[in-house]
Phi, psi and omega in degrees: 000321186301313177300316175303312175297319177298321180292322178295323182291322189290328177294325183284318179299320183303332174302333177291335187275137182240154177302140181090355181289156172252124195237148167259130181257114181289183179232144176127178184296324182280318182302323182299325175297319178302312183294323183295316186286325174295324177295329179293315181302312181297327176295338177268359169115015178287129183263106171219166174224141198231145173243115181284152175264359179204162173296333180288313180294322181300314177301317178295315180302314178303318181296338181259009180055041178273126178302134180239145170226191174223173191280353170284320180278327185225082191283347181237119184253151175278318191208139170235141180241127183208156172278182175208154178271335177209144173235107187257188178303145182058028183054028165299140183239153155245127174233174174113004176301329177271356174089009187258014193304327175297305182299320179300317182285328174297314179295319179297318178294333182276002190249139177297336180201142182238123176253140177254140179237137181191167174264168189301338182295337185279352186270127189223153179284332176221138176290151166134345182291320173285138179303136182268125180281130178237119181273135189223153174285136177298337186284131170080021189307317178297313180300313179299319181300311177305311176306315183288317176301326175294317180293322176300316181296322187288334178270001178069044180292144184267343183233193186257194179238129188222135179280136183288133180233165175277167177305330180276001179088354174284161186294143173281143184236132177291180173296333181273356178084025181253161171276164171242125165255129180260116186256125181258103175269339180075314178210126174250104186279332179229085185297323183291319179292321177294324178292325182284324178297319181290316188288341179284347182273123187304323186281345173286120174285312181191173180225169185270010173284111179253107192239130180058041181241316179282141176252346180204147167229138175254107181249122189263126176232182180295337184274346182133199182268133170256130179256124177239122174256144179291000000 
């Protein structure tokens, strides 16, 4: 049912797309449905140009003959459609389960509007149940990790910090060549304070808290589509 709900949410977001738009294409299981549906519209003649947020999304878009550009050629976008790992109050998000958080955030910031698509399981009263992805520079990893652990302790984190690895046990690398540390907070009572504290650490490249970025969410449930506006 969840995959069906994701596709329903993606289809609703596709209704926001107009000919001539410059789109940001998200990364992850829900965004993949949107790209698939967008590809069908492009095949029918829809004129859009898109910036993918990951190499995986770029490959999918190319396979569907979706026209692609980048933010150097097209620095301002009309709309980005992406999924989320958690959707909290005021459309605060946790993203980064797929490891594309840095590019996702850059693309979202370049967009006039960001729409989130998800199934109902992603909506939570308080962020933090899902691990927060923190993208870090490989240089000085141990020192960076100690500083992040200090922030977690100050924020009352309920869990630990773990480096993300691939199935063979080697470090997971983002498209930018960085590592991911997954931090389990359990409950994030002050997302804005946590965001600032993490970004103050020199080795932290970016984190998966997306605050004041999404303008609307289409959430598919068994009862239908719920529209949440910021």
